[in-house]
C-alpha positions, 0 to 999 in steps of 0.5 A: 195489208199491202204485199211487199211485192209490187207485181200486178194482178196481170203479172201473176196469172198462172196457167200451170202445165199449159205454160210448158207448151206455150211459154210466156216469151213465145206468147209475147212474141206472137202478140208483138208480131200481130201488133197487139202489144198495149200502149198502156198497162191494162188489168187484162193485157194481151198475154193474159187473154191469150192464155184465157183463150186456151183456158176457155177450152179447158172449161167450155161450160164455165163462165168468164169469171170461172175461167179467170178464177182457174187461171188465177187460182195458183197465185203464190200465197206461199211466197211470203205475201198475200193479198185479195184480188178482185176478179175482172167483170165479165164485161171487162173480159169480153172487151179484152177478148175483142181487143186481142182478136183471133190472129194471135191465137192462130199464130200461136198454134201455128208456131207450136204445132209440130210432129210429136212422134219420134222414129222409135214410135211404133206405127208412126211411119210407113216406108220411112214416111210419117203417117198423117191424115186429113179430114173435116168436121163442123162445130155449132156456133152461137145463133146470132145474125153476125155468125149466121151471115159469116158461117152460114147454116147447113140445110135441114133435111125437111128444107128448114134451116138448122138450129145453129150456124156452123163453122167448118174445120179441116185439120191435118193430124199425126196418126200416131199421136193425134197431134193436130199439125195444121188446120183451116177454119171456114164457113159451113158453105165452104167445101172441105176440098177448098179448105184443104188447098190452103193446107197444102203448104204444110205437106212435105216429102217426109209425110204419107197423107191419108185421106178419105174418098171425099177428098179426091179430085185431079186438081187437089191430087196434083197439088198435094203430090207436087209437095213430094208427100206420099199420098194414100187416098181412097177413091169412089167406085160408083158410076161417077167415080174416076176411071183409072186406065190400066197400065201394068199389073204388079206382083202383089196384086196392085196395078199401075194406072193413069188418071186423067179427066175426060173433060174438058178437052184440054184435060185430055191433053195433059200428062196423065197422073201415074198412080198405083191402085189397090182394090180389096174388100173387108170381110165384115159378115155381110152378103155384099162386103164393101169394096175399097179402092185406094190410089197411092203415089208409092208405086214400088211394091218392093218398098211397101206392099199392097197389104201394108198400104191397105192396113195403113189406110185404117189409120185414117180413122185416127183423125176421127178420134181427134175430132171426138176428143175435141168435140165430145170430151174437151168441148163437151157433147152438144155444147155450142161455142159461146162467142157471139161474133165471127172474130171471137168464134175464130179465137175460140176455135183456135183456143180449142186447137191450142188446148188439144195440142198442149194436152197431146204434147204433154201426153207425149212427154209423159209417155217418153218419161215413163216408157209408155206408148202415148197411144195407150194414155187416156186422153180423158185422163190427161184432160182431167189432169190438165184441168186440175193442174191448170193453176200450179203454184210456182208456174207463173209466166215471168 
């Protein structure tokens, strides 16, 4: 029996709670900006496939048909009409993914990803600045010739190639909420520092950027400091480490220093970088405890003490937890990304980032509504709930 409604299959795709973070009108705007709007009606238009890219992240082990079934499971049978809908084939879904490409999903993430912590959230700010951390990770991608050429493989410890090519991701995340605010995706052979340089524009004076010792370089420090963001970076202490030149001792045990490269000669003539140095050890029970050296642009001890900065540096580990949420819980342990071409790998990764941000945003909303610290809400529980409510009756994009 034909339903009274003449709405088409593609008009009825439901994405449940995800549509709260990625409303249909925003998806359509981004698709138009990217020139992906269809000239003729298709059963799988760009809007549907944008949601599908996010849906794949919620069901990383499911087939194309499984993911599409989840997206369409909330058809409003209770609205006074009913009809059997045949799911598109895997081949049709693949072709629609290819038509969409990666750019709309990247732009969708960048349009939505903003800080989530409010001024009342405990542990979100230090000295009036929002604490954010930067770090990198890698993801195994499907072992195809195209992916290997684009993403490259890491070397094996025995001189052999690794099992899979790998994509490298560098992300900027809000420490208090684990929300990823910006990211760059590249080949394994690209360094984290190189990808970080493309993220500098996302920094600003309201932020305190925390980074591990692998990120320090004079050039990158100058670039990040020029944004007005506060910097709190660990520095190496081995034989090849930078050698800060002592300028003055500060009352809290930290000290001011000049940082300047010794070579080439032109570098010695540049104005040195003024930084505050904090040296400390962590008593972990070992005979030779690890020595930490932090460098920061926050030079006034009356505004923030050395002890507070050392404690704040531990928040850098929050981004490690973000990667664990993405790779272990959301994607699934030891799972290889399914896409066989670089363009679709990029689409898949941006879909994962969109999905993670949506879950974190919903956790923040739930915490605000219940008066609970979002940091105390389980990500795995939120992920499971999102999967269960992916298709809710009445949650259709208009």
